[in-house]
C-alpha angles and dihedrals in degrees: 000000000000120000115234123215116234092247089054091053092048091048089052093049091049092047093051092046092050091048090053091048091053093047091050093051092049091054094044093051092057093053091044091053092049090050093050090048091052092050090048092053091049089051091050093047090049093050092050092049092051094055117109115246090247092053091049090051091048091052093046089048088055091048091050089052088052092246096136095157091053090048091052090048090051091048090050092049095048100038105029090232122150122253096266095045092046091051090051091047093052092047090048092050091048092050092049092051094046096252097110091128092055093063 
């Protein structure tokens, strides 16, 4: 059996520890992303449900006229959502009403 120098043993311990650290971070990031995505969808669903019927109709009218950017602007103005969330909300509303191809 080969004899290891003390610096080789320390190097091995550090390498194994670092590999474990990286593996743990990779696993944690996936669950964090999923959690953030779930919270984002809850926020979007909540914003859609709080819209007045007239505002929903206005947004859907803009979608049907293929004015997606105007629909997103209207959604942002009425809901306070960010750009990405408003885009997802408009697309989700269009899909639910059967106008997914219009967006």
